[in-house]
N, C-alpha and C positions, 0 to 999 in steps of 0.2 A: 504493500500500500504506500502511495506516495506521501512524503512528509509535507504538511500544509503549513504555510505561514499565516493564512487567513482562511476561515471556513464559515460559510453561511449555511445554517441549518433551519429549514422550514420557516424562512423569514417572510412575513407578510406585513404590508404597510398600507393603511387606509387613511385617506384624507376626508374629513367631514367638511362638506361645502354647502352653500345655500341651495345648490342644485341636487345634492345627494352625496352618497358615499363614492369616493374614487379609490379603486383598488390599484395602487401603484405597483406593489410587489405582491406576488401570490405564491406562497410556499416555495421560495427560492432555495435550492440546494446547490452550492457552488464551492469549489476549493481552488485557492491560488497556491500552486506548488512552490515549495522553497527553491529559490534560485532560478525560477522560470518566469516567462511572460505569458499571462493569460489574457487573451483578447476577448472582450465582450462586444458583440456587434448586434445591430438591429436598427430598424427605422426610428425616426423621431417619435417619441411617445411610447417607446417600448419599456422604459424603466431603467435604462442604463445609468443615467446620471444620478437618479434617486438612489440606486444601489451604492454608488460611490459616496454620496453624501451621508448615507446611513452608516457607513463604515467609520466616519469621523464624528458621528453624533451631531451633524449639522442640519438635520431635519427637525423643524420646530414641532414640539408635541405639547399641546394641540397646535394646529389642527390635525397633525399626523398622529396616528395611533398604531403601534406595532402589535401583532398577534402575540398572545401570551406564551405560546410554546416555542417561538422562534429564538434563535441566538446567532450572534456574530462573534466567533472565537478568534482572538488574536493574542498570541503569547500567553495562552492559558486563561485569559480573561474574556468574559462575555461583555462586549462593548455596549450591548443594549441594557446592561444592568449595573454597570459601575457608576460611581459618582462623577459629578461634573469635574471635580478636582483631578480624579484619575484620568478622565478624558483629556484634560489639559496636558497631562504628561505623555499622552499618546499622540495628540495632534502635532504635526510638524517635527516630531522627534521619532517615535516608533513608526509612525506612518506619515509620509509627506504626500502632498497633492500638487500636481501641475494642472492648472486650469486651462480652459479652451482659449481664452483671450488674454495674453500676457499683459497687454497695456492696461486692462482693467484690474489686474491683480497686483501690478507694481505700483507703488506710491509715487506719483509724478514729482513730488516736492522733495524727495530724499534721494541721495546718491545711491547708485547701485551697490557700492561697497558697503554702505551702512545697512542696507536692507539684507544683504547676505550675512553680515556680521551679527545681526539680531538672531538669525537662525543658529549660528555657531554658539552664541551665548545661551540660547534656549537649551541646546544640547548639553552644555557644560553644567547648567543648573539641574537638568533632569535627574542625574544620578544622585545629587545631593537631596533633592526634594522627594525622591522616592523613599527616603529614610525619615522624613518628618511630615507631620500632619498639621503644622501650625499655620502655614500660609499657602496661598495659591501660586501657581507658576507666574501668572500675570503680575501679581503683587510683588513677587521676588524680582522679576525682571525690571520693574520700575525703580526698585531701590537696590539694584545689584551693585555689590562692591567686591573688590578682591580678585576680579578676573583680570588675567594678564592680557592687556589689549594688544601687545606685540604678538602674542600667540594667536589671538583672534585674527589679526591682520594677515599673518602667515597662512592660516587656514583658509581665509577668504581667497587669497592669491592662489593657493593650491587647488581649490575647487574650481576657480575660473580656468585654470590650466586644464583641469580634468574634462571640462566641457568644451575644450578646444577654442577658447577665446584668445585671440592673439593680443599681445601687449596687455596682460591683466593689470599691470601697474596703472596704466592710463584708464582702464575700464573702471577702476575703483572710484574715481572722482567724476564719472560721467552720470548724467541723469537718464532715465528710461527713454525719453523722447529722442535722445541722441543715438539710439540703437535702431537697427533694422528689425523687422518682425522676427526673422530667424534668430538674431542675436538676443532679442528680448526673451525668446523662448529658451535659449541657452541659459540666460540669467535665471529664469524660473527653475530650470533643472538644477542649476548650481545651488539655489536656495534650498531645494529639496535634498540634495546630496549633502549639503553642509550639516544637516542634522544627523547624518549617518543612519538613516532609517532601515528597518527590516523590509518595509513595503513602500513602494512608490506607486501612487495612483495617477494615471495620466488620462484626463478627461478631454477627448478630442483635441490633443495638443498640436495637431498639424493642420487643422481645418482652415485657418486664415493664411496659410503659407503657400507660396508657389511650389510647383512640383519639384524643382531642384532643391530648394531649401527643405522641403518636406522629406526628401530622400536623405538629406544630411542629418536631420533630426532623428529619423528612424534608425539610421546607422549608429548614431551616437547612443541612443537608448540601448541598443543591443550590446554595444561595446561596454557600457557602464554596468550592465547586468553581470558580465563576465568579470570585470575589474573589481567591482565592489560586492559581489555576491548578494545583490539586492533583488527582491522579487517585484514584479510589476503587474498591476491590474490596468490594462490598456483598453480604454473605451473608445469606440468609433462607430459611425454609421456605415463606414466604407470597408467592405471585405478585402479589397485589394490592398489597402493600407495595413490592415491587421495581418494579412498574409506575409507582409514584408518584415514584421517584427515579432509576431507571437509564436510561442511553442504550441499552445493549445488555444482553441476557440470555443466560446460559449455563445450560442445564438439566442437572443431574447425576443419575445413578442408578447405584448399586452401584459407585461409584468411577470411572465413566466420564462423559464429556460426551456427551450424546445430541443436543443441538440448540443452536445459537447463532444469534442474529439480533438486529436492532434491536427495540426495544420494540413499535413499531407493527406490524411484520411478524409478530412472535410472537403478538400478541393478535388480529390480524385473520386470519392465515392460518398457524397453527402446523402444522408438518409431522409431527413425531413423535407416535405414539399416546400416549406418556406425557405429553408436553406438553399434548396435547388433553385427556387425562384430568384433569390438574391444573386446567386452565382450566374444565372442566365442573363441577369440585367447588367452584369459587368462587361465592359468592352474587353475583347481578347486581342492581344498584340499580333498573333499569327493568323487571326481570322478576319475575313472581309465580309461584313454583313451590311445590308442596306439600312437596317434599323435594329436597335436593341430590343430585346424582349422585355416586357414590363410585367410586374405583378398586377393582377386584376384587383380592383378595389383599393382600400386603404386601411391603415391601422384603425381598429375600432376605438370609439370614445371609451375611456376608462370608466365613465359613468354607466355605460351600457355594453359591457363585455358580453358577447354571445355565450349561450350555454354550451356545455360540452367543451370541445376543443375550440379555443378562441379563434383559431385560423380557419375553421371549417367553411365560413362564407366565401373565402377566397381560394379554397383548395380544389385543385382539379381532380383529386382522388376521393372526395368526400363520400361517405356512405352513412346510413342511419345512426350507427353507433357514435360517430363523430359529433353528432348534434346533441347527444344526450349525456355522454360520459367524458370527463376530463381524463386524458391519457397521462399515465405516470411516466416520469423520466427513468428509464430502465436501460441496462446494458444491452448493446447490440454489437455484434462483431467482436473483435479482439481488443479494441481500444476506445470505444465511444459509448455514448448514451443518447437515447432519443425518446421524445415523448410523442408517440404517434401510434395509433391503432393499427396501422398497416404492418407493423413489426411485432406487435405483442398480442397474441391471441387471435381467435377467429371472430369474425363479425357476429354480433349478438342480435 
């Protein structure tokens, strides 16, 4: 059995709104293997980003409400049940997150070096605060004393070199607006690595980048996994992007995981009709087609998820059981899992 750095077990999340209950996550079971990159892919509204925010306790409750039996296990702790103070020690240290739009994540009025230095100080404080219950991480950071700032500066320079930023000395004193989009994303990765986390969450980190810069960032992420032995939860709507970086892929739809497998098996022999539809909609370098195939219909409103398999209104293989019974995520073949009645039991 593969060693997990993070494990979701029967995680459900509902938002109570004026229009009704929104089921954003529905019995999610998912494992991020240690030292690997797990790609989570699906159309907008499938629940990918909510999954990432749940890991860091960033979903407000209320209006969000987690199911009582679910758990998110990280380093032996259930992140859904620990205190806010304990979550502070996880955020940005045990788990770091790279957001989709770096310009909105970087503070425009602070120099890049100062923003990365804060992540270094947070990590230095974490070990100390794990042994005391008197103050929060935020309170300690505001009044921090005794940290060797020359050491902090050297660590900032080192992490800037790690993310392949040329002339890191000059980069220290520059502001975010002085960097290109790709360089800002490198700074965001540097901030994440400065905390020396066990897990790095990347939420659509290449969406706003051109193709060349995107390829450089993906290559960098893969290199950093090898160099720092960090695990990555990589979220994207683009299967071609995920295929370039991930070891394993989980396909999400309407808050559920529909298929999990290693990259090679997903691309060579996808099982779920939704996964096949996503692959057929991707342009192929060696194929000439007048038009791309598209998935019929659209992701259902989470206020009105269809009964049975949520994908059945769009599925070309639908039969009566699909409309009545939610398929379980079960093993299929030698290395994957799929939630589809086509592969588990006979039609009822």
